[in-house]
BANU-623600 format. One line per 3 residues: number of its first residue (from 1); their letters; for each residue z, y, x of C-alpha. Coordinates in nm, 3 decimals. Each point is the difference from the previous one (the first is absolute). Layout:
// BANU-623600
NUM> A> Z:Y:X | ...
//
This chain:
// BANU-623600
1> MKN> -2.649:0.014:-3.837 | 0.005:0.338:0.172 | 0.086:-0.011:0.370
4> WLR> 0.303:0.229:-0.027 | 0.146:-0.208:-0.280 | -0.059:-0.323:0.193
7> VAL> 0.174:0.144:0.306 | 0.291:0.126:-0.210 | 0.049:-0.343:-0.158
10> LLA> -0.020:-0.171:0.337 | 0.257:0.236:0.149 | 0.230:-0.062:-0.295
13> AYG> -0.039:-0.378:0.026 | 0.063:-0.022:0.373 | 0.279:0.257:-0.027
16> LLF> 0.164:-0.206:-0.273 | 0.000:-0.300:0.232 | 0.198:0.208:0.252
19> VVF> 0.255:0.077:-0.269 | 0.026:-0.369:-0.093 | 0.029:-0.129:0.357
22> TWP> 0.262:0.259:0.100 | 0.202:0.001:-0.323 | 0.259:0.147:-0.057
25> LAQ> -0.107:0.270:0.246 | -0.179:0.187:-0.281 | 0.333:0.049:-0.175
28> HFT> 0.133:0.181:0.309 | -0.324:0.153:0.127 | 0.157:0.330:0.106
31> SSF> 0.329:-0.133:0.138 | -0.075:-0.320:0.198 | -0.264:-0.159:0.222
34> LAV> -0.092:-0.348:0.120 | 0.187:-0.103:0.313 | 0.107:-0.299:0.206
37> PGR> 0.340:0.041:0.170 | -0.034:0.066:0.371 | -0.380:0.034:-0.009
40> DSY> -0.259:0.276:0.034 | -0.002:0.120:-0.362 | 0.281:0.248:0.073
43> QFF> -0.207:0.151:0.279 | -0.293:0.061:-0.235 | 0.224:0.167:-0.256
46> WNA> 0.136:0.218:0.281 | -0.361:0.091:0.087 | -0.057:0.151:-0.345
49> WHF> 0.336:0.178:0.004 | -0.054:0.144:0.347 | -0.353:0.119:-0.072
52> REA> 0.115:0.186:-0.311 | 0.304:0.146:0.179 | -0.212:0.126:0.288
55> VQS> -0.271:0.153:-0.217 | 0.244:0.170:-0.234 | 0.198:0.144:0.292
58> GKN> -0.315:0.125:0.175 | 0.027:-0.240:0.295 | -0.252:-0.231:0.163
61> PFF> 0.010:-0.324:-0.203 | -0.134:-0.196:0.297 | 0.310:0.062:0.212
64> TDW> 0.359:-0.089:-0.072 | 0.344:0.043:0.148 | 0.170:-0.147:-0.306
67> ILY> 0.000:-0.325:0.197 | 0.012:-0.050:0.377 | 0.206:0.319:0.001
70> PQG> 0.014:0.234:0.189 | -0.331:-0.062:0.182 | -0.199:-0.101:-0.306
73> SGL> -0.341:-0.166:-0.004 | -0.357:0.054:-0.108 | -0.122:-0.202:-0.297
76> VMH> -0.375:-0.008:0.066 | 0.015:-0.358:0.134 | 0.244:-0.109:-0.270
79> AYT> -0.097:-0.190:-0.318 | 0.086:0.319:-0.184 | -0.204:-0.038:-0.324
82> PVL> -0.047:0.377:-0.048 | -0.183:-0.069:-0.326 | 0.332:-0.106:-0.156
85> GAL> 0.170:0.301:0.156 | -0.258:0.235:-0.149 | 0.052:-0.163:-0.338
88> SVV> 0.374:0.059:0.042 | -0.063:0.369:0.063 | -0.199:0.022:-0.323
91> LGN> 0.242:-0.201:-0.215 | 0.323:0.122:0.157 | 0.158:-0.346:-0.028
94> DML> -0.023:-0.239:0.295 | 0.062:-0.320:-0.195 | -0.246:0.096:-0.271
97> AVN> -0.257:0.087:0.267 | 0.036:-0.333:0.180 | -0.019:-0.201:-0.323
100> MGL> -0.288:0.201:-0.141 | -0.191:-0.024:0.328 | 0.036:-0.377:0.007
103> LLS> -0.096:-0.039:-0.366 | -0.309:0.216:0.045 | -0.100:-0.189:0.314
106> YAF> 0.017:-0.337:-0.177 | -0.178:0.133:-0.307 | -0.284:0.160:0.200
109> SGT> -0.024:-0.301:0.234 | -0.065:-0.230:-0.293 | -0.237:0.244:-0.169
112> GAY> -0.199:0.060:0.317 | -0.032:-0.372:0.071 | -0.119:-0.057:-0.359
115> LLA> -0.269:0.269:0.036 | -0.108:-0.138:0.339 | -0.022:-0.354:-0.136
118> RRW> -0.217:0.120:-0.291 | -0.283:0.065:0.246 | -0.051:-0.377:0.038
121> VRS> 0.213:-0.171:-0.267 | -0.114:0.022:-0.362 | 0.310:-0.139:-0.170
124> PLL> 0.256:0.274:-0.079 | 0.269:-0.269:-0.005 | -0.076:-0.112:0.354
127> CLL> -0.014:0.363:0.110 | 0.344:0.054:-0.152 | 0.123:-0.299:0.196
130> AGF> -0.157:0.137:0.320 | 0.187:0.325:-0.054 | 0.323:-0.189:-0.064
133> IFA> -0.035:-0.207:0.317 | -0.057:0.304:0.220 | 0.271:0.213:-0.158
136> YSP> 0.267:-0.268:-0.042 | -0.063:-0.257:0.272 | 0.312:-0.180:0.130
139> YKL> -0.050:0.189:0.327 | 0.046:0.333:-0.181 | 0.267:-0.115:-0.244
142> QRL> 0.215:-0.123:0.287 | -0.038:0.331:0.181 | 0.052:0.213:-0.309
145> PEH> 0.379:0.040:0.042 | -0.019:0.033:0.379 | -0.323:0.146:0.141
148> YNL> -0.111:0.270:-0.242 | -0.272:0.111:0.240 | -0.179:-0.336:-0.005
151> VLT> -0.039:-0.005:-0.378 | -0.161:0.346:-0.015 | -0.347:-0.155:-0.026
154> ATV> -0.145:0.199:-0.290 | -0.268:0.164:0.214 | -0.148:-0.324:0.138
157> PFY> -0.232:-0.117:-0.283 | -0.103:0.356:-0.085 | -0.088:0.064:0.365
160> ILL> -0.219:-0.313:0.006 | -0.172:0.105:-0.323 | -0.081:0.340:0.149
163> FLR> -0.094:-0.150:0.337 | -0.259:-0.222:-0.164 | -0.131:0.297:-0.196
166> AFE> -0.002:0.230:0.302 | -0.195:-0.207:0.253 | -0.303:-0.226:0.019
169> FRE> 0.000:-0.236:0.297 | -0.308:-0.167:0.141 | -0.020:-0.289:0.242
172> GRF> -0.048:0.101:0.362 | 0.076:0.366:-0.071 | 0.330:0.132:0.139
175> LPL> 0.049:0.306:-0.219 | -0.019:-0.038:-0.376 | -0.198:0.221:-0.235
178> VRS> 0.213:0.236:-0.207 | -0.072:-0.046:-0.367 | 0.268:0.232:-0.136
181> WAA> 0.180:0.272:0.194 | 0.240:0.035:-0.291 | 0.099:-0.365:0.049
184> VAG> 0.039:0.062:0.374 | 0.236:0.287:-0.079 | 0.186:-0.229:-0.239
187> CFG> 0.041:-0.262:0.275 | 0.138:0.266:0.232 | 0.242:0.127:-0.263
190> LGV> 0.126:-0.351:-0.075 | 0.037:-0.061:0.372 | 0.225:0.306:0.032
193> LTL> 0.204:-0.112:-0.301 | 0.034:-0.346:0.157 | 0.112:0.158:0.328
196> LSD> 0.283:0.165:-0.195 | 0.094:-0.339:-0.145 | -0.015:-0.260:0.276
199> YYV> -0.188:-0.054:0.324 | -0.043:-0.376:-0.056 | -0.183:0.070:-0.325
202> LFG> -0.205:0.268:0.178 | -0.103:-0.250:0.268 | -0.093:-0.237:-0.280
205> LLY> -0.256:0.258:-0.116 | -0.127:0.055:0.354 | -0.031:-0.372:0.075
208> FSL> -0.176:-0.062:-0.330 | -0.253:0.274:0.080 | -0.066:-0.133:0.351
211> LYA> -0.023:-0.364:-0.108 | -0.228:0.087:-0.288 | -0.229:0.195:0.235
214> AWF> 0.014:-0.282:0.259 | -0.163:-0.235:-0.252 | -0.314:0.213:0.025
217> WLR> 0.034:0.091:0.369 | 0.024:-0.366:0.102 | -0.247:-0.121:-0.266
220> IGR> 0.250:-0.264:-0.109 | -0.186:-0.052:-0.326 | -0.298:-0.137:0.193
223> IRW> 0.195:-0.271:0.181 | -0.125:-0.346:-0.100 | 0.322:-0.199:-0.021
226> RTW> -0.178:-0.324:-0.085 | -0.137:-0.022:0.354 | 0.200:-0.100:0.310
229> RPW> -0.048:0.317:0.206 | 0.239:0.231:-0.190 | 0.272:-0.267:0.017
232> AWL> -0.053:-0.041:0.373 | 0.031:0.375:0.048 | 0.312:0.007:-0.218
235> AGI> 0.159:-0.284:0.198 | -0.078:0.181:0.324 | 0.151:0.324:-0.125
238> LVV> 0.318:-0.180:-0.109 | 0.036:-0.178:0.335 | -0.056:0.316:0.204
241> SHI> 0.233:0.211:-0.217 | 0.273:-0.266:0.015 | -0.013:-0.016:0.379
244> AIR> -0.031:0.376:0.047 | 0.294:0.076:-0.226 | 0.204:-0.273:0.164
247> LLR> -0.066:0.158:0.339 | 0.091:0.345:-0.133 | 0.331:-0.131:-0.130
250> LAG> 0.077:-0.180:0.326 | -0.077:0.320:0.188 | 0.256:0.186:-0.211
253> ANE> -0.250:0.226:-0.175 | 0.173:0.200:-0.272 | -0.085:-0.129:-0.346
256> NGG> 0.293:0.188:-0.156 | 0.137:-0.311:-0.168 | -0.300:-0.032:-0.230
259> IWW> -0.063:-0.366:0.079 | 0.373:-0.076:-0.017 | 0.008:0.150:-0.350
262> GGD> -0.315:-0.188:-0.100 | 0.003:-0.217:-0.309 | 0.010:-0.376:-0.031
265> VVS> -0.260:-0.190:-0.203 | 0.277:-0.176:-0.194 | 0.113:0.342:-0.122
268> YLM> -0.293:-0.004:-0.242 | 0.173:-0.295:-0.170 | 0.350:0.152:0.005
271> PPP> 0.110:0.207:-0.300 | 0.233:0.288:0.090 | 0.367:0.000:-0.105
274> TSR> -0.075:0.272:-0.256 | -0.213:-0.243:-0.204 | 0.177:-0.090:-0.323
277> FVY> -0.165:-0.332:-0.087 | -0.156:-0.148:0.316 | 0.255:0.061:0.277
280> WDW> 0.104:-0.363:0.028 | 0.260:-0.150:0.235 | -0.260:-0.106:0.255
283> AAR> -0.133:0.357:0.010 | 0.351:0.133:0.061 | 0.047:-0.242:0.290
286> LYT> -0.340:0.090:0.144 | 0.063:0.374:-0.038 | 0.307:-0.021:0.226
289> NAK> -0.136:-0.260:0.242 | 0.035:0.135:0.355 | -0.233:-0.271:0.132
292> VFN> -0.286:0.138:-0.209 | 0.057:0.375:0.000 | 0.092:0.233:0.284
295> MPG> 0.198:0.206:-0.251 | 0.131:-0.248:-0.259 | 0.095:0.157:-0.330
298> SLE> -0.220:0.306:0.057 | -0.226:0.131:-0.273 | -0.263:0.048:0.274
301> NTV> -0.063:-0.375:-0.029 | -0.134:0.034:-0.354 | -0.375:-0.031:-0.061
304> FIG> 0.024:-0.211:-0.316 | -0.257:0.085:-0.266 | 0.065:-0.290:-0.235
307> YAL> -0.156:-0.344:-0.014 | -0.249:0.042:-0.283 | -0.212:0.274:0.159
310> PLL> -0.043:-0.159:0.347 | -0.075:-0.340:-0.156 | -0.255:0.162:-0.229
313> ALG> -0.162:0.178:0.293 | -0.021:-0.319:0.208 | -0.141:-0.194:-0.292
316> LWA> -0.268:0.259:-0.070 | -0.092:0.015:0.369 | -0.037:-0.378:0.009
319> MRL> -0.222:0.014:-0.309 | -0.219:0.259:0.170 | -0.034:-0.214:0.315
322> AGQ> -0.092:-0.298:-0.213 | -0.256:0.203:-0.193 | 0.195:-0.046:-0.324
325> RPA> 0.011:0.368:-0.097 | -0.241:0.294:0.028 | 0.065:0.309:0.209
328> SRR> 0.251:0.239:-0.153 | -0.080:0.344:-0.130 | 0.188:0.145:0.296
331> FQD> -0.204:-0.203:0.249 | -0.325:0.114:-0.159 | 0.105:0.365:0.037
334> VGG> -0.076:0.141:0.345 | 0.308:0.221:-0.027 | 0.229:-0.287:-0.100
337> RPL> -0.119:-0.268:0.241 | 0.212:0.117:0.299 | 0.327:-0.038:-0.196
340> AWV> 0.036:-0.371:0.081 | -0.040:0.074:0.373 | 0.259:0.279:-0.019
343> LIV> 0.236:-0.232:-0.187 | -0.032:-0.273:0.265 | 0.077:0.243:0.282
346> FLL> 0.311:0.132:-0.178 | 0.111:-0.362:-0.045 | -0.042:-0.054:0.374
349> FTV> 0.191:0.323:0.067 | 0.312:-0.156:-0.154 | 0.007:-0.293:0.247
352> PAL> -0.114:0.139:0.338 | 0.120:-0.312:0.187 | -0.080:-0.244:-0.284
355> RIY> 0.361:-0.111:-0.018 | 0.047:-0.321:-0.203 | 0.356:-0.104:-0.079
358> GHE> 0.137:0.196:0.293 | -0.259:-0.111:0.258 | -0.270:0.234:0.132
361> RLN> -0.327:-0.191:-0.008 | -0.273:0.252:0.078 | -0.009:0.362:0.111
364> LPT> -0.253:0.152:-0.238 | -0.232:0.288:0.096 | 0.189:0.224:-0.243
367> AFL> 0.300:-0.020:0.236 | -0.180:0.233:0.243 | 0.093:0.290:-0.230
370> HFI> 0.364:-0.046:0.100 | -0.083:0.082:0.361 | -0.178:0.327:-0.078
373> PFF> 0.226:0.306:0.033 | 0.056:0.193:-0.322 | -0.145:-0.282:-0.210
376> NNI> 0.282:-0.229:0.113 | 0.247:0.220:-0.185 | -0.114:-0.208:-0.298
379> RCP> 0.218:-0.289:0.110 | 0.083:-0.187:-0.322 | -0.321:-0.192:-0.078
382> TRW> 0.131:-0.158:-0.320 | -0.016:0.340:-0.166 | -0.377:-0.043:-0.032
385> SMM> 0.085:-0.217:-0.300 | -0.043:0.329:-0.183 | -0.377:-0.008:0.057
388> IGL> -0.025:-0.374:-0.069 | 0.163:0.062:-0.339 | -0.279:0.245:-0.083
391> LLP> -0.306:-0.181:0.134 | 0.075:-0.366:-0.071 | 0.011:0.038:-0.383
394> IVS> -0.323:0.199:-0.007 | -0.189:-0.250:0.215 | 0.147:-0.298:-0.188
397> FSA> -0.043:0.128:-0.354 | -0.360:0.104:0.057 | -0.068:-0.351:0.130
400> LEA> 0.188:-0.150:-0.295 | -0.223:0.181:-0.247 | -0.306:-0.133:0.183
403> AWH> 0.142:-0.353:-0.013 | 0.072:-0.012:-0.372 | -0.272:0.233:-0.127
406> LRL> -0.229:-0.277:-0.132 | 0.260:-0.278:-0.009 | 0.264:0.134:-0.242
409> RPL> -0.005:0.183:-0.328 | 0.143:0.355:-0.004 | 0.301:-0.114:-0.203
412> VQT> 0.087:-0.266:0.259 | -0.045:0.253:0.281 | 0.244:0.234:-0.173
415> ALS> 0.251:-0.280:-0.053 | -0.016:-0.104:0.363 | 0.033:0.363:0.111
418> LLL> 0.315:0.033:-0.211 | 0.137:-0.322:0.147 | -0.066:0.128:0.352
421> LVV> 0.173:0.326:-0.088 | 0.308:-0.186:-0.126 | 0.016:-0.223:0.308
424> VGI> -0.033:0.294:0.239 | 0.258:0.194:-0.200 | 0.250:-0.285:0.037
427> EFW> -0.070:-0.025:0.374 | 0.048:0.375:0.050 | 0.288:0.076:-0.241
430> PKP> 0.291:0.149:0.198 | 0.374:-0.045:-0.028 | 0.202:0.299:-0.128
433> YQR> 0.044:0.271:0.260 | 0.319:0.165:0.120 | 0.049:0.374:-0.043
436> ASQ> 0.197:0.276:0.172 | 0.134:0.322:-0.148 | 0.237:0.278:0.092
439> ASI> 0.264:-0.174:-0.210 | -0.015:-0.291:0.247 | 0.085:0.220:0.300
442> PAV> 0.354:-0.073:0.124 | 0.260:0.256:-0.107 | 0.088:0.090:0.359
445> YRQ> -0.331:0.184:0.037 | 0.075:0.213:-0.305 | 0.318:0.101:0.180
448> VAR> -0.201:0.079:0.315 | -0.231:0.225:-0.205 | 0.298:0.224:-0.080
451> LPG> 0.113:0.037:0.361 | -0.099:0.292:0.226 | -0.197:-0.085:0.312
454> TSL> -0.355:-0.064:0.113 | -0.023:-0.372:0.071 | 0.136:-0.340:-0.093
457> IPI> 0.063:-0.272:0.259 | -0.031:-0.339:-0.174 | 0.119:-0.326:0.145
460> PLG> -0.199:-0.205:0.081 | -0.219:0.221:0.216 | -0.363:-0.084:0.058
463> VLD> -0.350:0.123:0.070 | -0.296:-0.211:-0.106 | -0.379:0.009:0.001
466> GYH> -0.279:-0.255:-0.021 | 0.052:-0.108:0.361 | 0.358:0.061:0.109
469> QVG> 0.356:0.011:-0.124 | 0.319:0.144:0.146 | 0.320:-0.100:-0.174
472> YLE> -0.030:-0.089:-0.366 | -0.142:0.223:-0.270 | 0.080:-0.040:-0.368
475> AEQ> -0.313:0.117:-0.183 | 0.214:0.111:-0.295 | 0.139:0.286:0.210
478> MFY> -0.326:0.191:-0.042 | 0.036:-0.030:-0.378 | 0.366:0.102:0.011
481> QTL> -0.103:0.313:0.189 | -0.191:0.126:-0.304 | 0.338:0.026:-0.172
484> HRK> 0.241:0.121:0.271 | -0.260:0.219:0.179 | 0.155:-0.030:0.345
487> KLP> -0.219:-0.048:0.304 | 0.010:-0.336:0.176 | -0.024:-0.093:0.369
490> IGY> -0.150:-0.333:-0.108 | -0.345:-0.063:-0.144 | -0.281:-0.237:-0.087
493> LSR> -0.362:0.106:0.047 | -0.323:-0.188:0.065 | -0.011:0.149:0.349
496> VRP> 0.293:0.153:0.190 | -0.043:0.169:0.337 | 0.162:-0.195:0.289
499> ELF> 0.220:0.297:0.092 | 0.162:-0.012:-0.344 | 0.099:-0.361:0.055
502> ASM> 0.132:0.099:0.341 | 0.198:0.295:-0.136 | 0.227:-0.226:-0.204
505> RQE> 0.084:-0.196:0.313 | 0.046:0.315:0.208 | 0.212:0.223:-0.224
508> PVL> 0.356:-0.094:0.113 | 0.167:-0.024:-0.342 | -0.288:-0.180:-0.172
511> RAI> -0.035:-0.232:0.297 | 0.368:-0.091:-0.018 | -0.016:-0.060:-0.377
514> LYQ> -0.316:-0.207:0.039 | 0.158:-0.210:0.271 | 0.308:-0.069:-0.211
517> QTK> -0.223:-0.088:-0.294 | -0.239:-0.235:0.179 | 0.205:-0.142:0.289
520> PDT> 0.366:0.011:-0.106 | 0.095:-0.308:0.204 | -0.130:0.126:0.335
523> VQP> 0.149:0.238:0.253 | -0.044:0.349:-0.142 | -0.134:0.294:0.199
526> APP> 0.224:0.296:0.072 | 0.081:0.185:-0.325 | -0.145:0.349:-0.048
529> TVP> 0.203:0.279:0.154 | 0.163:0.276:-0.201 | -0.273:0.254:0.091
532> QVQ> -0.266:-0.253:-0.101 | 0.164:-0.060:-0.339 | 0.034:0.373:-0.057
535> AFL> -0.366:0.053:0.090 | -0.098:-0.277:-0.241 | 0.201:0.150:-0.286
538> KTY> -0.150:0.343:0.068 | -0.360:-0.128:0.015 | 0.011:-0.238:-0.296
541> DPA> 0.260:0.185:-0.213 | 0.081:-0.326:-0.184 | 0.138:0.032:-0.351
544> AFV> 0.125:-0.356:0.030 | -0.030:-0.343:0.151 | -0.049:-0.285:-0.249
547> VGP> 0.080:-0.356:0.107 | -0.171:-0.270:-0.209 | 0.205:-0.287:-0.148
550> AYR> -0.130:-0.253:0.254 | 0.133:0.215:0.285 | 0.337:0.099:-0.147
553> NQP> 0.292:-0.107:0.221 | -0.248:-0.103:0.268 | 0.010:0.138:0.358
556> VHT> -0.243:0.283:-0.084 | 0.228:0.114:-0.283 | 0.308:-0.007:0.226
559> FLR> -0.189:0.189:0.269 | -0.106:0.274:-0.243 | 0.351:0.037:-0.135
562> QLL> 0.139:0.049:0.349 | -0.285:0.230:0.102 | 0.027:0.234:-0.299
565> LPY> 0.375:0.007:-0.059 | 0.061:0.284:0.249 | -0.253:0.214:-0.190
568> GYR> 0.173:-0.025:-0.336 | -0.237:-0.243:-0.174 | 0.151:-0.159:-0.310
571> EQL> -0.062:-0.363:-0.093 | -0.059:-0.109:-0.359 | -0.102:-0.336:-0.149
574> IDG> -0.254:0.026:-0.284 | -0.129:-0.322:-0.157 | 0.005:-0.186:0.330
577> YVL> -0.150:0.287:0.204 | 0.207:0.193:0.252 | -0.044:0.378:-0.014
580> LAA> 0.107:0.194:0.307 | -0.027:0.362:-0.111 | 0.019:0.315:0.208
583> P> 0.300:0.227:-0.057
//
């Protein structure tokens, strides 16, 4: 079969799986998107909308005053996914752009993993399964309706393919030989594209490259593991790293929460709540167990990759130790041999403190990364499940072919491959996803869209980033803004400057509203003066204040009514929301 036809069929197959898993999204591909109420999905839709708005209006797309108004904020350190924004500019439809970007990412992720696996796995069926595992792992399917950036992994297998084609590494030599400058250019181009998608995925490429090279730098392939010396060295390294990291933590060294966010070994046994067939009652109890997880109920606890694949990998490893199977095709290839080492290190990345059922047992050497400035911005170690989902099937399936090559007939091998595919499919199959559309936006915001004025002041107020929160922010507000098109003093970005948090507490009117919202039962500070209210109305030019249903007839609602009455604001109840509109 011609290469272009094979790639086209693979893209179609993996793309069709996206349609099946997200159905009925395909029926509303231009008018809805996957979302979880109150979660980050609304922020990522806002990203695409804002990028298109900025480009089409001739403004800098990496700065905004649509939120955190009037100061605004840069977006360079935000999980902005410009690649989806650029697609929105081309297509002219934000929802279509988001959905198409996700579909293409899943389709190319599976196709790339298939092509990478073909270097060492002969069976097309096992390669198809390898592509499926990488593209549709439970880690990615759980994040699909929430963290669009973390599922934009299409570049990863193609980067590795080009990386292996571009360089030739030799033991003891620091710099590799360049075999293809065209492949080097391809690696650079894919790196830039990954930078425009997500920085975690970009660091995945960087760490893979460094770990792959370290295999040759450190001559790991020459270590004789059947002797006692390597094990003595390994034990010494583990003891020293445990003590050193313990001392760093006691000294208050900044690890940016990376160890706190680290995974638990039991998480590998825990299916996520998005799993349709294997999320049993015990998994639900474990998922929300505060004694096991620092953040119970968080999707950051998920590293599950099924039961069949890890059991297969352990069984094949045991056979190799016992001399019951020959070396795999991957192991015999100089370019493929480092993959097992890279896989092991990514596994260790996910559990920097080797937490087992809520108890930290051993500070691993990989935890040192969380104390290195810049690198410790990668503070959610469980996200390296992405790389495990790519490497573990390749290593395992190549070993599987070596194990059954002379033992089983081809027909039996095919039957067992199909059985494995079915089992993995059942383990991975997701529950139906929720969707959001403009039709789901409350009617009050359609009314706001028709009002004159620059901004909207929603209640509750809040500013949120990955580290801090002031007040309470409803993520849906950023989606509602794409309809009413009023600027907001609130906002949610990956990183928000400290002065923007402070400004909400310092501006007299916002401070008073925030206090009434968050501490209604305590002694309130002095209300804003008339000049302060007038200055606020002049600066923000609010078209309206909207009080959410949970805050209606609460102290913050009463306070606003009394504050705005002298200025002619009219109050209207619309489907449970209170609209206080300017005269």
